[in-house]
C-alpha positions in Angstrom: 80.4 83.2 97.8 83.7 81.5 98.1 85.2 81.2 101.6 88.8 82.3 100.4 88.6 85.9 101.5 92.3 86.6 101.9 92.6 88.3 98.7 89.2 90.2 99.0 89.8 93.8 100.0 87.3 95.6 102.2 85.2 98.6 101.5 86.7 101.8 103.4 84.7 103.6 106.0 84.1 106.4 103.7 82.7 104.0 100.9 80.4 102.4 103.5 79.2 105.8 104.7 78.1 106.6 101.2 76.2 103.2 100.9 74.5 104.2 104.2 73.6 107.8 102.8 72.9 106.9 99.2 71.7 103.2 99.6 74.0 102.1 96.8 77.6 102.2 95.5 78.8 101.9 91.9 82.1 100.9 90.4 83.4 100.9 86.8 86.7 99.1 87.2 86.1 95.9 88.8 86.0 93.7 85.8 88.5 93.1 83.0 87.3 94.1 79.6 87.8 90.7 78.0 85.6 89.0 80.9 82.9 91.6 80.1 83.2 90.7 76.7 82.5 87.1 77.2 79.6 87.7 79.5 78.0 90.0 76.9 78.4 87.2 74.2 77.0 84.8 76.8 73.9 87.1 77.2 73.7 87.6 73.4 73.4 83.8 72.9 70.9 83.3 75.8 67.2 83.3 75.0 66.0 86.8 75.3 62.3 85.9 75.8 63.0 83.5 78.7 60.8 84.7 81.7 62.1 84.4 85.2 61.2 80.8 86.5 61.3 80.7 90.4 62.0 77.0 90.2 65.2 77.7 88.3 66.5 80.9 90.1 70.0 80.7 88.6 69.4 79.8 84.9 71.9 82.4 83.3 74.3 81.8 86.3 74.5 78.2 85.6 74.8 78.8 81.7 77.7 81.4 81.9 81.0 80.3 83.5 82.1 83.9 82.7 79.6 85.6 85.0 80.6 83.1 87.6 84.0 84.2 87.1 83.0 87.9 87.4 81.4 87.3 91.0 84.4 85.3 92.0 86.7 88.4 91.3 88.6 89.4 94.6 87.5 93.1 94.1 83.7 92.0 93.6 83.8 89.6 96.5 85.4 92.0 98.7 82.4 94.5 98.2 79.9 91.9 98.8 81.5 90.7 101.8 81.7 94.2 103.2 77.8 94.5 103.0 76.5 91.2 103.8 79.5 89.1 105.2 81.3 86.0 104.3 79.2 82.9 102.8 76.5 85.2 101.8 73.4 83.2 100.3 73.0 83.5 96.5 69.1 83.8 96.9 68.3 84.2 93.1 69.9 85.8 89.9 68.3 86.8 86.6 69.4 88.2 83.3 67.3 91.4 82.8 66.9 92.5 79.1 65.4 95.5 77.3 65.0 94.9 73.8 65.9 97.5 71.0 63.3 100.4 70.7 61.4 99.7 73.8 59.8 103.0 74.6 58.1 102.2 77.9 59.9 102.7 81.3 59.5 100.1 84.1 57.6 101.5 87.1 59.6 102.5 90.3 59.5 99.6 92.8 61.6 98.2 95.6 62.8 94.7 96.1 62.8 94.9 99.9 61.7 92.2 102.2 60.7 94.8 104.8 62.8 93.2 107.4 61.7 93.8 111.1 65.0 95.2 111.8 65.1 97.6 108.8 67.6 99.2 107.9 70.2 97.2 110.0 69.3 93.9 108.4 69.4 94.1 104.5 70.0 92.1 101.6 72.0 93.4 98.9 71.2 93.4 95.0 74.1 93.4 92.8 73.4 94.9 89.1 76.0 94.2 86.6 76.2 95.6 83.1 78.5 93.7 80.9 78.5 96.1 78.0 78.5 100.0 77.5 75.1 101.3 78.8 74.6 105.0 77.7 71.5 106.8 79.1 69.8 106.2 75.6 70.0 102.4 76.2 67.9 102.6 79.4 70.1 101.5 82.2 68.5 101.2 85.7 67.5 104.5 87.4 67.8 104.7 91.2 66.7 107.3 93.7 69.6 107.9 96.1 68.5 107.9 99.9 65.2 106.2 99.3 66.3 103.1 100.9 65.4 104.7 104.3 61.9 104.9 103.5 59.8 102.0 104.6 57.7 101.1 101.7 56.4 97.8 99.9 57.0 96.9 96.2 53.8 98.6 94.9 53.8 101.6 97.2 56.1 103.8 94.6 54.6 102.7 91.3 52.6 105.9 90.9 55.5 108.0 90.8 57.4 109.0 87.7 60.4 111.4 88.2 62.2 112.7 91.2 64.7 115.6 91.6 68.1 113.8 92.2 67.3 110.4 90.6 70.3 108.8 89.1 70.8 106.6 86.1 73.5 103.8 86.3 74.8 104.5 82.9 78.5 104.0 82.0 81.1 101.8 80.2 81.0 98.1 80.1 81.6 96.4 83.4 79.7 98.8 85.6 78.5 97.1 88.8 76.2 98.7 91.4 75.6 97.3 94.8 72.1 98.4 96.0 70.4 98.2 99.5 67.4 96.0 99.0 65.0 99.0 99.7 66.4 101.3 97.4 63.7 102.4 94.7 64.7 101.7 91.2 63.5 101.1 87.6 64.6 100.3 84.1 64.4 102.8 81.5 63.3 103.0 77.9 65.8 101.6 75.2 66.1 104.0 72.4 68.9 102.2 70.7 68.8 99.4 68.2 70.7 97.1 70.5 69.8 94.8 73.4 70.3 96.2 76.8 71.5 93.5 79.4 71.9 93.7 83.1 72.5 90.7 85.4 71.2 90.9 88.9 71.9 88.7 92.0 70.5 89.0 95.2 72.7 88.1 98.3 71.3 87.3 101.8 73.6 87.8 104.8 74.2 84.8 107.2 75.9 86.9 109.9 75.2 90.1 111.6 76.0 92.8 109.5 78.8 94.5 111.8 82.2 95.1 111.4 82.4 93.6 108.0 84.1 96.6 106.1 87.4 98.2 107.0 86.2 100.3 110.0 89.4 102.3 110.4 88.5 106.1 110.5 84.8 105.1 111.1 84.4 108.1 113.6 86.8 110.5 111.7 85.7 114.1 111.5 85.3 113.9 107.8 82.7 110.9 108.1 80.8 113.1 110.7 81.0 116.1 108.3 79.7 113.8 105.5 76.7 112.8 107.5 75.9 116.5 108.3 75.7 117.2 104.7 73.8 114.1 103.9 70.4 116.1 103.6 71.7 118.2 100.8 72.6 115.2 98.8 68.9 114.2 98.4 66.7 117.1 97.7 63.5 115.2 96.8 63.0 114.2 100.4 62.4 117.6 101.8 62.5 118.5 105.7 60.9 115.2 106.6 64.5 113.6 105.9 65.9 115.5 108.9 64.1 112.8 111.3 66.2 110.2 109.8 69.5 111.7 110.9 69.4 110.1 114.4 68.4 106.7 113.0 70.9 106.9 110.4 73.7 107.5 112.8 72.6 104.6 115.0 72.8 102.5 112.0 76.2 103.6 111.2 77.5 102.8 114.6 75.7 99.4 114.4 77.6 98.8 111.1 80.9 99.8 112.5 80.3 97.6 115.4 80.6 100.6 117.9 78.7 100.8 121.2 75.3 102.2 120.9 
């Protein structure tokens, strides 16, 4: 990420509280339409059968000046820096594709590194859809609130559907910022067009405290939001209640408040 943060607005306390409870944030208005169109054109011109090469973790990033411009937009930088801080490490990125007519869904999985200080220490996965991605095209499915469960990559592959799961569908330019431990999976593409999603993993280089706009972090509305959090994720059942105190400790940590 660039070091020029003067024009990069930070997430509000309300936005950050939603990230803590849901495990992700999504925005549909951060990228100009002409820039989305250029990234989409670059994706269409890129070899769709190219597998991920760990020795070349930035191939599409290097091939597309437009996608680099997207992630240098102040609005995009501001969200990333609110979550993982300035000078975050671009660990790797990849252009994910789902071909036309693909009927098989990806299995549920997590990209978590299972940091010892979970969930206080976390990486962020940024998922960017440069074109319109309606449900029929198979945009990524996420399970809100699942990031608080400590699981490894293959622990959740046996599951199929959950009450409360959410598909990241919407118009071109949609960007979702995911906690690394959020459960997610690609869906079948029932259209005759390619579905693209560009994903970057960012690693923090600073403690993740006080990075967002902390004004109002202890407001009554934030406290009421946390009290209502259990009803937002019906799939977790009564066991989720035990996460309440830990979630609030995490919130105080993120806000830079005394323990």
